[in-house]
TIKOL-469151 format. One record per residue (C-alpha): x, y, z; residue number from 0; residue in one letter. Coordinates in nm, 4 decimals. Example, Ala and Ser with C-alpha at 12.3 -4.5 7.8 and 13.67 -1.06 7.14 Angstrom:
2
{atom {1.2300,-0.4500,0.7800},0,"A"}
{atom {1.3670,-0.1060,0.7140},1,"S"}
This chain:
266
{atom {0.5979,0.7027,2.3722},0,"L"}
{atom {0.4764,0.4846,2.6734},1,"K"}
{atom {0.1248,0.5822,2.5973},2,"E"}
{atom {0.1618,0.4689,2.2280},3,"I"}
{atom {0.3183,0.1404,2.3348},4,"K"}
{atom {0.0375,0.0917,2.5773},5,"R"}
{atom {-0.2309,0.1383,2.3118},6,"Y"}
{atom {-0.0474,-0.0953,2.0571},7,"L"}
{atom {-0.0234,-0.3588,2.3243},8,"N"}
{atom {-0.3953,-0.3360,2.3876},9,"I"}
{atom {-0.4731,-0.3368,2.0135},10,"Y"}
{atom {-0.2709,-0.6626,1.9638},11,"F"}
{atom {-0.4669,-0.8154,2.2510},12,"L"}
{atom {-0.7909,-0.7074,2.0799},13,"F"}
{atom {-0.6691,-0.8861,1.7674},14,"I"}
{atom {-0.5521,-1.1950,1.9551},15,"K"}
{atom {-0.8823,-1.2245,2.1317},16,"N"}
{atom {-1.0884,-1.1806,1.8225},17,"C"}
{atom {-0.8729,-1.4548,1.6619},18,"L"}
{atom {-0.9320,-1.6898,1.9432},19,"I"}
{atom {-1.3085,-1.5959,1.9428},20,"A"}
{atom {-1.3525,-1.6821,1.5653},21,"Q"}
{atom {-1.1558,-1.9999,1.5727},22,"L"}
{atom {-1.3834,-2.1211,1.8560},23,"E"}
{atom {-1.6655,-2.1350,1.5979},24,"Y"}
{atom {-1.4508,-2.2577,1.3130},25,"R"}
{atom {-1.7626,-2.3351,1.0804},26,"T"}
{atom {-1.8784,-1.9672,1.1007},27,"N"}
{atom {-1.5158,-1.8621,1.0238},28,"F"}
{atom {-1.5045,-2.0949,0.7221},29,"A"}
{atom {-1.8408,-1.9839,0.5922},30,"I"}
{atom {-1.7363,-1.6191,0.6189},31,"A"}
{atom {-1.4285,-1.6883,0.4216},32,"M"}
{atom {-1.6241,-1.8950,0.1655},33,"L"}
{atom {-1.8626,-1.6247,0.1251},34,"I"}
{atom {-1.5942,-1.3615,0.0734},35,"E"}
{atom {-1.4353,-1.5947,-0.1704},36,"C"}
{atom {-1.7660,-1.6067,-0.3613},37,"A"}
{atom {-1.7679,-1.2208,-0.3885},38,"F"}
{atom {-1.4053,-1.2323,-0.5054},39,"L"}
{atom {-1.5093,-1.4946,-0.7744},40,"F"}
{atom {-1.7571,-1.2555,-0.9206},41,"T"}
{atom {-1.4900,-0.9724,-0.9234},42,"K"}
{atom {-1.2604,-1.2175,-1.1174},43,"V"}
{atom {-1.5344,-1.2803,-1.3703},44,"L"}
{atom {-1.5585,-0.8945,-1.4124},45,"Y"}
{atom {-1.1778,-0.8886,-1.4666},46,"I"}
{atom {-1.1998,-1.1829,-1.7317},47,"I"}
{atom {-1.4600,-0.9637,-1.9133},48,"V"}
{atom {-1.2184,-0.6805,-1.9246},49,"I"}
{atom {-0.9385,-0.8832,-2.0891},50,"F"}
{atom {-1.1747,-1.0534,-2.3187},51,"N"}
{atom {-1.2901,-0.7288,-2.4471},52,"V"}
{atom {-0.9476,-0.5638,-2.4286},53,"G"}
{atom {-1.1022,-0.2574,-2.2934},54,"V"}
{atom {-0.8541,0.0458,-2.2488},55,"T"}
{atom {-0.9424,0.3488,-2.0196},56,"I"}
{atom {-0.7727,0.6859,-2.1028},57,"N"}
{atom {-0.4660,0.4774,-2.2281},58,"G"}
{atom {-0.4649,0.2388,-1.9466},59,"L"}
{atom {-0.4329,-0.1316,-2.0677},60,"E"}
{atom {-0.6232,-0.4289,-1.9138},61,"P"}
{atom {-0.3082,-0.5186,-1.6993},62,"Y"}
{atom {-0.2717,-0.1678,-1.5730},63,"E"}
{atom {-0.6407,-0.1684,-1.4823},64,"I"}
{atom {-0.5768,-0.4897,-1.2959},65,"L"}
{atom {-0.3325,-0.3131,-1.0771},66,"M"}
{atom {-0.6017,-0.0699,-0.9658},67,"F"}
{atom {-0.8497,-0.3604,-0.9019},68,"I"}
{atom {-0.5808,-0.5382,-0.6978},69,"G"}
{atom {-0.4830,-0.2314,-0.5040},70,"S"}
{atom {-0.8634,-0.1789,-0.4306},71,"Y"}
{atom {-0.9124,-0.5327,-0.3178},72,"T"}
{atom {-0.6058,-0.5329,-0.0795},73,"I"}
{atom {-0.7293,-0.2284,0.0841},74,"I"}
{atom {-1.0793,-0.3647,0.1000},75,"T"}
{atom {-0.9484,-0.6611,0.2993},76,"G"}
{atom {-0.7936,-0.4406,0.5661},77,"F"}
{atom {-1.1025,-0.2175,0.5618},78,"M"}
{atom {-1.3324,-0.5245,0.6153},79,"D"}
{atom {-1.0904,-0.6453,0.8884},80,"A"}
{atom {-1.0250,-0.3289,1.0869},81,"I"}
{atom {-1.2905,-0.0656,1.0294},82,"F"}
{atom {-1.6233,-0.2370,0.9035},83,"F"}
{atom {-1.6777,-0.4744,1.2142},84,"P"}
{atom {-1.6355,-0.1575,1.4548},85,"N"}
{atom {-1.7860,0.1254,1.2603},86,"I"}
{atom {-2.1020,-0.0704,1.1775},87,"S"}
{atom {-2.1624,-0.1114,1.5752},88,"R"}
{atom {-2.1298,0.2487,1.6557},89,"I"}
{atom {-2.4964,0.3325,1.5960},90,"S"}
{atom {-2.6076,0.0323,1.7954},91,"Q"}
{atom {-2.3854,0.1584,2.0844},92,"Y"}
{atom {-2.5595,0.4844,2.0839},93,"V"}
{atom {-2.9087,0.3583,2.0421},94,"R"}
{atom {-2.8778,0.0776,2.3039},95,"S"}
{atom {-2.6827,0.2846,2.5690},96,"G"}
{atom {-2.3980,0.0221,2.5418},97,"E"}
{atom {-2.1507,0.3136,2.4968},98,"L"}
{atom {-2.1893,0.3950,2.8678},99,"D"}
{atom {-1.9994,0.0732,2.9255},100,"L"}
{atom {-1.7013,0.1963,2.7181},101,"Y"}
{atom {-1.7043,0.5212,2.8576},102,"I"}
{atom {-1.6126,0.3871,3.2041},103,"T"}
{atom {-1.3137,0.2062,3.0456},104,"K"}
{atom {-0.9669,0.3638,3.1381},105,"P"}
{atom {-0.9063,0.4105,2.7514},106,"L"}
{atom {-0.9735,0.6498,2.4708},107,"S"}
{atom {-1.3367,0.6011,2.3967},108,"L"}
{atom {-1.2788,0.6656,2.0136},109,"Q"}
{atom {-1.0000,0.4145,2.0162},110,"F"}
{atom {-1.2064,0.1335,2.1793},111,"I"}
{atom {-1.5121,0.1710,1.9720},112,"V"}
{atom {-1.3199,0.2147,1.6499},113,"S"}
{atom {-1.0637,-0.0702,1.7013},114,"F"}
{atom {-1.2139,-0.3295,1.9480},115,"R"}
{atom {-1.2904,-0.5884,1.6773},116,"Y"}
{atom {-1.0858,-0.7388,1.4065},117,"F"}
{atom {-1.2328,-0.9829,1.1424},118,"D"}
{atom {-1.0018,-1.2323,0.9910},119,"F"}
{atom {-1.2495,-1.4170,0.7883},120,"G"}
{atom {-1.3182,-1.1230,0.5727},121,"L"}
{atom {-0.9646,-1.0046,0.5442},122,"A"}
{atom {-0.7534,-1.3213,0.4519},123,"I"}
{atom {-0.9220,-1.3828,0.1030},124,"P"}
{atom {-0.9169,-1.0179,-0.0192},125,"N"}
{atom {-0.5680,-0.9524,0.0860},126,"I"}
{atom {-0.4208,-1.2724,-0.0656},127,"I"}
{atom {-0.6235,-1.2370,-0.3885},128,"V"}
{atom {-0.5319,-0.8588,-0.4191},129,"G"}
{atom {-0.1641,-0.9128,-0.3640},130,"I"}
{atom {-0.1663,-1.1880,-0.6393},131,"V"}
{atom {-0.3441,-0.9439,-0.8722},132,"M"}
{atom {-0.1012,-0.6571,-0.8021},133,"V"}
{atom {0.2088,-0.8933,-0.8486},134,"V"}
{atom {0.0828,-1.0228,-1.1793},135,"V"}
{atom {-0.0053,-0.6747,-1.3152},136,"A"}
{atom {0.3308,-0.5388,-1.1740},137,"W"}
{atom {0.5185,-0.7958,-1.3829},138,"L"}
{atom {0.3086,-0.7871,-1.6856},139,"K"}
{atom {0.3065,-0.3949,-1.6946},140,"V"}
{atom {0.6813,-0.4125,-1.6556},141,"G"}
{atom {0.6972,-0.1817,-1.3680},142,"I"}
{atom {1.0678,-0.1515,-1.2235},143,"D"}
{atom {1.0820,-0.3791,-0.9039},144,"I"}
{atom {1.2951,-0.1208,-0.7137},145,"S"}
{atom {1.3156,-0.0210,-0.3426},146,"L"}
{atom {1.1677,0.3292,-0.4248},147,"F"}
{atom {0.8692,0.1859,-0.6198},148,"N"}
{atom {0.7849,-0.0912,-0.3539},149,"I"}
{atom {0.8372,0.1774,-0.0743},150,"T"}
{atom {0.6280,0.4376,-0.2343},151,"G"}
{atom {0.3468,0.1685,-0.3197},152,"Y"}
{atom {0.3376,0.0566,0.0559},153,"I"}
{atom {0.3424,0.4040,0.1945},154,"I"}
{atom {0.0676,0.5403,-0.0258},155,"L"}
{atom {-0.1466,0.2311,0.0587},156,"S"}
{atom {-0.0954,0.3064,0.4271},157,"I"}
{atom {-0.1962,0.6672,0.3941},158,"L"}
{atom {-0.5056,0.5344,0.1991},159,"G"}
{atom {-0.5813,0.3153,0.4718},160,"L"}
{atom {-0.5450,0.5965,0.7331},161,"I"}
{atom {-0.7728,0.8211,0.5146},162,"I"}
{atom {-1.0265,0.5302,0.5060},163,"T"}
{atom {-1.0965,0.5623,0.8734},164,"Y"}
{atom {-1.2406,0.9315,0.8664},165,"P"}
{atom {-1.4191,0.8663,0.5364},166,"V"}
{atom {-1.6160,0.5884,0.6918},167,"L"}
{atom {-1.6430,0.7385,1.0506},168,"M"}
{atom {-1.7953,1.0783,0.9440},169,"F"}
{atom {-2.1507,0.9449,0.8489},170,"P"}
{atom {-2.1556,0.7092,1.1280},171,"T"}
{atom {-2.1139,0.9792,1.3926},172,"L"}
{atom {-2.4330,1.1262,1.2704},173,"L"}
{atom {-2.5985,0.8379,1.4778},174,"S"}
{atom {-2.5482,1.0722,1.7837},175,"F"}
{atom {-2.8216,1.2941,1.6398},176,"W"}
{atom {-3.0109,1.0732,1.3987},177,"V"}
{atom {-3.1856,0.7505,1.5116},178,"I"}
{atom {-3.0917,0.5310,1.2134},179,"N"}
{atom {-2.7786,0.5921,1.0032},180,"T"}
{atom {-2.7993,0.2786,0.7974},181,"S"}
{atom {-2.8842,0.4496,0.4704},182,"E"}
{atom {-2.6007,0.6922,0.5284},183,"L"}
{atom {-2.3593,0.4016,0.5721},184,"N"}
{atom {-2.5007,0.2363,0.2630},185,"N"}
{atom {-2.4199,0.5483,0.0545},186,"I"}
{atom {-2.0603,0.5583,0.2233},187,"T"}
{atom {-1.9927,0.1985,0.1230},188,"F"}
{atom {-2.1398,0.2517,-0.2091},189,"A"}
{atom {-1.8899,0.5407,-0.2517},190,"L"}
{atom {-1.6266,0.2878,-0.1649},191,"W"}
{atom {-1.6878,0.0932,-0.4758},192,"D"}
{atom {-1.5942,0.4031,-0.6844},193,"F"}
{atom {-1.2474,0.2776,-0.6250},194,"N"}
{atom {-1.2998,-0.0566,-0.7893},195,"N"}
{atom {-1.1718,0.1115,-1.1193},196,"M"}
{atom {-0.9230,0.3820,-1.2066},197,"P"}
{atom {-1.0407,0.7550,-1.1245},198,"M"}
{atom {-0.9452,0.8336,-1.4845},199,"Q"}
{atom {-1.2981,0.6887,-1.5991},200,"I"}
{atom {-1.4744,0.9725,-1.4327},201,"Y"}
{atom {-1.4799,1.3340,-1.5367},202,"G"}
{atom {-1.2388,1.5945,-1.4079},203,"K"}
{atom {-1.4763,1.7605,-1.1699},204,"V"}
{atom {-1.5657,1.4304,-1.0140},205,"L"}
{atom {-1.2100,1.3434,-0.9894},206,"Q"}
{atom {-1.1226,1.6818,-0.8114},207,"K"}
{atom {-1.4189,1.6003,-0.5687},208,"I"}
{atom {-1.3040,1.2541,-0.4990},209,"G"}
{atom {-0.9510,1.3672,-0.4287},210,"V"}
{atom {-0.9795,1.7042,-0.2212},211,"F"}
{atom {-1.3341,1.7263,-0.0922},212,"L"}
{atom {-1.4370,1.3520,-0.0194},213,"I"}
{atom {-1.0902,1.1922,-0.0571},214,"P"}
{atom {-1.2189,0.8468,-0.1697},215,"I"}
{atom {-0.9745,0.8244,-0.4656},216,"F"}
{atom {-0.6613,0.8789,-0.2733},217,"I"}
{atom {-0.7420,0.5461,-0.0819},218,"I"}
{atom {-0.6641,0.2986,-0.3706},219,"T"}
{atom {-0.5717,0.4919,-0.6599},220,"N"}
{atom {-0.2729,0.6940,-0.5605},221,"F"}
{atom {-0.0430,0.3759,-0.4820},222,"A"}
{atom {-0.0811,0.2174,-0.8483},223,"P"}
{atom {-0.0570,0.5634,-1.0102},224,"M"}
{atom {0.2809,0.6295,-0.8290},225,"F"}
{atom {0.4368,0.3111,-0.9604},226,"V"}
{atom {0.3044,0.3631,-1.3034},227,"M"}
{atom {0.4436,0.7279,-1.3076},228,"G"}
{atom {0.0875,0.8922,-1.3212},229,"L"}
{atom {0.0918,1.0528,-0.9838},230,"L"}
{atom {0.1840,1.4358,-0.9710},231,"D"}
{atom {0.4093,1.5692,-0.6770},232,"T"}
{atom {0.1109,1.7751,-0.5699},233,"T"}
{atom {-0.1093,1.4703,-0.5257},234,"Y"}
{atom {0.1728,1.2841,-0.3123},235,"I"}
{atom {0.1970,1.5884,-0.0900},236,"I"}
{atom {-0.1788,1.6130,-0.0653},237,"W"}
{atom {-0.2145,1.2472,0.0319},238,"S"}
{atom {0.0100,1.3173,0.3383},239,"I"}
{atom {-0.1825,1.6473,0.4436},240,"V"}
{atom {-0.5243,1.4822,0.3896},241,"A"}
{atom {-0.4231,1.1852,0.6044},242,"A"}
{atom {-0.3577,1.4217,0.8839},243,"I"}
{atom {-0.6141,1.6904,0.8155},244,"L"}
{atom {-0.9122,1.4687,0.7794},245,"F"}
{atom {-0.8338,1.2795,1.0954},246,"N"}
{atom {-0.7914,1.6082,1.2978},247,"L"}
{atom {-1.1383,1.6970,1.1538},248,"L"}
{atom {-1.2705,1.3727,1.2552},249,"L"}
{atom {-1.1369,1.4121,1.6139},250,"R"}
{atom {-1.3199,1.7492,1.6431},251,"L"}
{atom {-1.6342,1.6122,1.4997},252,"F"}
{atom {-1.6126,1.3153,1.7517},253,"W"}
{atom {-1.5727,1.5637,2.0492},254,"T"}
{atom {-1.8766,1.7592,1.9158},255,"L"}
{atom {-2.0816,1.4176,1.8773},256,"A"}
{atom {-1.9951,1.3230,2.2423},257,"L"}
{atom {-2.1281,1.6499,2.3678},258,"K"}
{atom {-2.4766,1.5525,2.2143},259,"S"}
{atom {-2.4825,1.2036,2.3641},260,"Y"}
{atom {-2.7408,1.1252,2.6112},261,"S"}
{atom {-2.6521,0.8229,2.8175},262,"S"}
{atom {-2.8950,0.5444,2.8909},263,"A"}
{atom {-2.8758,0.6210,3.2528},264,"S"}
{atom {-2.9019,1.0030,3.1837},265,"S"}
């Protein structure tokens, strides 16, 4: 417990330092938020098209689809803040030998390279807009505003965020063997966009792959499916198992990757 408390304190220090650093360059911070708002604006236009056409997907009405899009937007905000700024740097650490510096720190190496940076500029617009989408959809669909539904939605969203970490990290760790993993990362982030819409738009085989083999659909689909009564108990159990299993597999893969690392100082 003392060790957990220590790492939480260190993580909050990381966040605090990143906020201070970003606010020192307020113009860059504002531009980052404006760019992210521009991306969100294009997403809103996409939603407007859905409502104008009145499209339904396997019985899902436009406001139900909005629930999925809002959930995706919220998790994307957290992903952009927590994981993207760190995971995108790992291959550079390996190529430049900067990883040597982090190895000497009295902290878990995996922790420091995974959570050293936090980006507020990317997170704030996505999280705010995503919450608005979810609230509007929740009310329009007529989902019961109960402690059970709210708690279930939050827990499944957290589990999705936990699963996001290994899903994004696995391709990045190939940088310990491959010089450039940018294309692999591009494929990974392209897979991320599969969550922009309900997984019901895909075939059953692809749904099974996206739930059990590459658990990309757990990340943003399970929470809205739960509150709409579309999530089987099997899937709920699997979301918990998957969060533990894939992070354990990541830890094993991380250990294997480190054994292949050749430092800049040999």
